[in-house]
N, C-alpha and C positions, 0 to 999 in steps of 0.2 A: 503495500501497499504506499503510495507519494505522501511524505511526511509535509507537511502546513508549512514548513520554515525549513531552508536550508542556510547555515551559517558557513560564511568560509573564511578561511582563516587562512593567511599570504605567510610562512612560517621561515626567515631564515636570520642561523644562528640565536634563534629564540625560546634558548634550554634556562633562561633564568626567568624568565617569566608564565613561559604556557605553560606549562601545570596547572597555573592559580588562571587563567586566561578560558582553559577548559575548564575547571570545577564552578567558573561562574556559569558557564554553560549550563552545564550540567545542574548545579539550584535555582535551573529556573521551576517555578510555577505549574510551567502552559510544557505540554508534553510530547508530543505530538513536532519533533525535530530531529536532522540529522545536521550532522558537524562535520565537515569538511577540509581537512589540513592539509596543504600542498608545502611542504618540506621543498622549499626554493634555493635548492647545490648549498644544503649549510653545512659549514667546516667541524660546527658542536654535535653535540649530545642529541639536538634538534627532534633527527627524523631518529633515531632510539628511543625518545621519548617518546613521541609521539604515539610511535609503534606499540607503544607498552600502557598508555591511556586509552588506546584503538581494542588491546586485548582483554578489559573490560567489563568496554561499554558498548556493545553492539550497535548504536547510532552513529557512532563516531570511524571514519575510514582515514585514510591515508593515501595522499600519494605525491608518489619524490618525483622532483624533474632538476636538470641543469638550471644554475642561478640566471633566470629573468631579468629582477626585480619585481615589485610588488603587483604592478599592475600585470606581469605576464603572469604571474601565481595566484591572482584573482580571475583572470581568464578559465586557465585550468580548472579552476575552485568549482566554476561557475556550470563549466560544459561534464563535469562530472557531478553536478547535484542534480538534485532528483525534483525538487519542486520549483512552482514557477515565484513563490515570493524567495526571495536571494536577501540575504540578510550580512551583511561588511563587517567586519571585526579581525579589529588586531592583535599580533600576538599578543602584547604586551596592555589589552585597555580588558576592562569588563561590561559585562552585561549585570544589572543588579537584579537580583530573581521579579521581578515582575514584568517584563522588560518584553519576552514575547505574550504575556497573557493582554498586556497592552494592545501589542502591535497587532494583535489579532483582530480584539473588539475593533480597534479603530479601523483596520482595511476593511471590516465586514460591514462597520457604519459608512465609510468613505467609499464606494465602489468605482468615483471615478477620477479618482486620486492615482499614482503610478509610483512617484515614489515617497517615502514616508523615512519623517527625522521626528526625535526629541528630543529634550534640552538632557542635561548632564552633569557633570563636575569634573571639575580640573584638580587630579589629584598632585599633589608635589612631592619630594623628597622627603620630606619630614612628615608625611601625613595628613595634610589638613587638603583639603577643599575647597574650589570657589564654587560656586554655578560657573558654567561656562557659557548661557545664553539667558542675558537678563530680559527679562519681559520688556516688548514695545519697541523690538529690532524689529520689524516689521508693520506695515500698514497695516495690513490684516494678521493678527498675530498666529493664525491658525496657518497660516503659508507662506511664502515669499513666491512673488515672482520674477520670470529673467530680469527684468529690470534691478531688480534688491538683490540675485545675487551675482550681477556683473559687480555690484560693490564689494561683496566679500561675502565668503564662504560660507553656507550655514554648518552648525554643527553635528558631522556625521560618524559617532562612535554611534554602532551598531543600527544605521539606517539600513531602512528597506526596502527593495524597487522591485519591480514587478520583470519577466525575464526578457518581459515587450520590448523593455527598457534598453536590456542589455544589445537584443538582438538589432532595433532599432538603432542604436551608437557603433555599435561595430565592437565593442568590446572596451576592455581598457587599452588605453596606449601606452606603450612599454618602453617608450622612448621620452619617458616626460615624469618627471618629478612633480607631487602632488596632483597624481595623473586624477582619484577620486574628483577635482576641481572640476576638470576637464571634463571629465562621463558628467558631469552633473549639466555644466554647461550647457551640452552638446544635447544631453534628454533634452533638456527645458525647451530650446530654441526651436527643439524639433515636433515642440506640444507636451511633453508631461507636462503631469501637475504635482504638485508638491504639497502636500498636507504636512503639520507638525502639530507632535503632543509636547502639551506644557511640562508634562511632568518628569524630571530627570530619573531617567531611566539606564545611564551608563556612565562608567568613568574612564575620563582618558588621561592615561599617566605619563607626568613628563616631569621635566628636572628644570628647577623654578631659574634657573639660565642657559639657555638653550646655545648650543655654540653659536660663536657669534659671528663665523663664516656661513652657516645656515639662514639666518636671520634675513641678512641680504641678497644671498642666492634665491631665495625662496621669495622675494616679494621681484626678484629678477624673472622668476621662474613664472608670474603669474601673469606678468606685462606677456611673455610668447605664447601664455595663453586666450589672452582676452582679443593677440593678437588676426591668432589662429581663429578665434571665433567670430570674430569679424569679420574675415577673409569665407567662412561660407556661405555669406549672400545667405544665412538663414535671419538671421533677427532685422525687426523692424526698425520704424524709424524711432520710438522712444528707446529700443535695446541699442543701437548705433549710438545715437548721444550716451547712456547709459556707460556703455564700456569704454567711450574716447572721454569721459572723466571718469573712471574709475581708472584710466590708463594716465591718464594726468597726473592724478594724486597718489599715483605709486611713483610714479618717475623722480615729483618732489618728495617724497618720503625716503626712495632709494639715498637721492642728492644728502639731503640732510641725516639718513644714519650715516651714510660714510664719511660724513664731516663729523659730527659725533662720534663717533668711532678713531678717528686720528684725534681729535684733543683726551680722550679720555683713556682711547685705548679700548679694543674689540670685547673685552669681557666686563670690563667697568661699566662700560656703555650699556653693556644686556643689561647686568645685574638691574640699571638703576631703570631702562626701559620696559623690566617686567617687576618690578616692585610700583612703578606706577600703574600697570596695566592692572594688576595686584589689588590695590587701592580703589584704581574706577572699579573696579568689579565687587569690594566690595562695600562701596560705597551705594551702585546703585540698590545691590542685594538688601542693605540696612533701610530705606530709600522707598521699600516696598513697604 
């Protein structure tokens, strides 16, 4: 019998975190799922750990391939999955116990939507958490438009999407950093509709200080993604305007960040930026 959800996990050198991530899946109150773990050419004990976990749980399957990056691993996972409802989950993130139950009810209530996301938490190395996506971000809190998505990617940990979205987009790009952002943009540019669950239902574990080189590289990659979406010709006038505005904002931000890195040094600059971000998130949370 086909499971209601197929949870897809790309795993590259994830030995330190995979067991806890899988445990969060097994703790779901909604039991009709399968889990497809793709060992993406790991050089540590990821494959052995994944196979050990699968040996005690028939709903878990492991696929091994040469390293292709997270986009390639997601593609392999989807093509080996059985369900038409696909769940994205990184090998170091967590689903909270009610995640699948909440999504099941919401998907049933909203057959018109194709992409479903929830709120969640950022968890830092000291164990503290901040709400990931304070409410009021979009004009309609129940979902974002393509114009709003062009301004910033939504929190996507534990996101669920229909297989038809994957087929329409053609899967995840395997030569792009942050391939999920490009995937969501192309999906919505093709007409996919988004629905948002306000409850925090997943956890993204992150370092309080991101690698400073990646902070700029991520934004530079976002400019590449926006230009690529513009080139598709799929955007209407409002989308083109939003993409061009987002590009200009990103380019200004990159210039400012580089200047701050030069003055303070990359590591110190990113610590300060991270602290300001956390203070803003905390202020938004406390003001509700």
